[in-house]
C-alpha positions as CSV (number, residue, x, y, z in Angstrom):
1,X,217.3,93.2,122.6
2,X,213.7,92.6,122.8
3,X,212.8,89.4,124.7
4,X,209.5,87.8,124.4
5,X,207.9,86.1,127.3
6,X,206.7,82.6,126.7
7,X,203.6,81.6,128.7
8,X,202.7,78.0,129.2
9,X,199.1,77.3,128.3
10,X,196.9,74.6,129.6
11,X,195.5,72.2,127.0
12,X,192.0,73.1,125.9
13,X,189.4,70.4,125.4
14,X,186.4,71.1,123.3
15,X,183.2,70.7,125.3
16,X,181.0,70.4,122.2
17,X,182.0,66.8,121.4
18,X,181.8,63.7,123.6
19,X,185.1,62.3,124.8
20,X,187.0,60.0,122.5
21,X,186.7,57.0,124.8
22,X,183.7,56.4,127.0
23,X,184.5,55.4,130.5
24,X,183.1,52.1,131.7
25,X,180.8,52.2,134.7
26,X,182.4,51.7,138.0
27,X,182.4,48.2,139.5
28,X,182.4,49.7,143.0
29,X,179.2,50.1,144.9
30,X,178.5,52.2,148.0
31,X,177.1,50.3,151.0
32,X,176.5,50.9,154.7
33,X,178.0,48.4,157.1
34,X,175.1,46.9,159.2
35,X,177.5,46.4,162.1
36,X,178.9,49.9,162.7
37,X,177.0,52.1,160.2
38,X,180.1,53.3,158.2
39,X,179.6,54.1,154.5
40,X,182.2,52.6,152.2
41,X,182.7,51.6,148.6
42,X,183.4,47.9,147.8
43,X,183.3,45.4,145.0
44,X,182.7,42.5,147.4
45,X,179.4,40.7,147.9
46,X,179.6,41.1,151.7
47,X,178.1,44.3,153.1
48,X,180.3,44.3,156.3
49,X,183.4,46.6,156.5
50,X,186.8,45.0,157.2
51,X,186.6,46.0,160.9
52,X,183.2,44.2,161.4
53,X,183.7,41.3,159.0
54,X,182.9,38.0,160.8
């Protein structure tokens, strides 16, 4: 008997066309905490991290 080996192939996406659905821009912004200097991403209007928040 001659058995064939079946290989699983990863899906191929064409790079010559834009994606079907455009991703919306991120609502997160990167800020630096004025209290401790840590960089983090947030969607809040306060620039302090959770550890330094008043």
